[in-house]
C-alpha positions as CSV (number, residue, x, y, z in Angstrom):
1,M,2.5,1.6,11.6
2,I,6.2,2.0,11.9
3,Q,7.8,5.0,10.3
4,V,11.4,5.4,8.9
5,S,13.1,8.8,8.8
6,P,14.8,9.7,5.5
7,K,18.2,9.5,7.1
8,A,17.5,6.0,8.5
9,A,16.2,4.9,5.1
10,D,19.4,6.0,3.4
11,K,21.5,4.1,5.9
12,V,19.3,0.9,5.6
13,R,19.6,1.1,1.8
14,N,23.4,1.4,2.0
15,L,23.6,-1.5,4.4
16,L,21.5,-3.7,2.1
17,Q,24.1,-3.1,-0.6
18,E,26.9,-4.7,1.4
19,P,28.0,-8.2,0.2
20,E,27.0,-10.0,3.4
21,Q,23.4,-8.9,2.8
22,A,23.1,-10.3,-0.7
23,G,19.6,-11.6,-1.5
24,K,18.1,-9.7,1.4
25,S,15.6,-6.9,0.8
26,Y,13.6,-6.5,4.0
27,L,14.5,-4.9,7.4
28,R,12.9,-6.8,10.3
29,I,12.2,-4.9,13.4
30,S,11.2,-6.8,16.5
31,V,10.9,-6.5,20.3
32,L,12.4,-9.1,22.6
33,S,12.4,-9.6,26.4
34,G,15.6,-8.4,27.9
35,G,17.8,-5.4,28.2
36,C,18.2,-3.1,31.3
37,S,14.6,-1.7,30.9
38,G,12.8,-5.1,30.2
39,L,12.3,-5.0,26.5
40,S,14.8,-4.5,23.7
41,Y,14.8,-3.7,20.1
42,R,16.2,-6.0,17.4
43,M,16.9,-5.3,13.8
44,D,17.8,-8.0,11.2
45,F,17.8,-8.2,7.4
46,E,15.6,-10.9,5.8
47,A,15.2,-12.3,2.3
48,E,11.5,-13.1,2.5
49,P,8.6,-12.3,4.9
50,L,6.9,-14.9,7.0
51,P,3.2,-15.4,6.4
52,E,2.2,-13.8,9.7
53,D,4.4,-10.7,9.2
54,Q,3.0,-7.2,9.0
55,R,4.6,-5.3,6.1
56,F,5.3,-1.6,5.7
57,E,7.3,0.4,3.2
58,E,8.6,4.0,3.6
59,H,11.3,5.9,1.6
60,G,12.0,2.7,-0.4
61,V,12.7,0.6,2.8
62,R,10.6,-2.6,3.2
63,L,9.9,-3.4,6.8
64,L,8.7,-6.6,8.5
65,C,7.3,-6.9,12.0
66,D,5.7,-9.8,13.7
67,K,2.3,-9.1,15.3
68,K,3.5,-9.5,18.8
69,S,6.2,-6.9,18.4
70,L,3.9,-4.5,16.5
71,V,1.9,-4.0,19.7
72,Y,4.9,-2.4,21.3
73,L,6.0,-0.5,18.1
74,I,2.8,1.2,16.8
75,G,3.7,4.8,16.0
76,T,7.5,4.3,16.4
77,E,9.9,6.1,14.1
78,L,13.2,4.5,13.3
79,D,15.9,7.3,13.0
80,F,19.6,7.4,12.3
81,S,22.2,9.7,13.8
82,D,25.8,10.1,12.7
83,G,26.6,12.9,15.1
84,L,29.1,13.2,17.9
85,N,26.5,12.6,20.6
86,G,25.6,9.1,19.5
87,K,26.0,7.3,16.2
88,G,23.5,4.6,15.0
89,F,19.9,3.8,14.8
90,H,17.4,5.2,17.3
91,F,13.8,4.2,18.0
92,N,11.5,7.1,18.8
93,N,8.8,5.1,20.5
94,P,5.7,6.9,21.9
95,N,4.6,3.8,23.7
96,A,7.8,3.6,25.9
97,A,7.3,4.8,29.5
98,R,11.0,4.8,30.0
99,S,14.1,3.9,28.1
100,C,17.6,3.1,29.2
101,A,20.4,5.6,28.6
102,C,21.8,3.7,25.6
103,G,18.3,3.7,23.9
104,E,18.4,0.0,23.2
105,S,15.8,-1.1,25.7
106,F,12.5,0.3,27.1
107,S,9.6,-0.5,29.3
108,L,5.9,0.3,29.0
């Protein structure tokens, strides 16, 4: 399961209200090859799930994740910070052996 902090959920709900996201109601979280540590996180908004998607909902946010990415993301919490030391979404992934300094990529 992927968890969403209350602060991240608020930010996602606000982003979904923007005009360019019209008709979209899901946040897709996935893992791709690349980044300075080998694997990188990706977030997109989607209108509909694919048949093979795993679905989660927390704090009113509907999440989608493909099965391949879920292997890397089980137990991960999506958080959001708007502080001086780093603004944006952050993945707290217990499966990551190491992460890059920017937090956008990781390795197992």
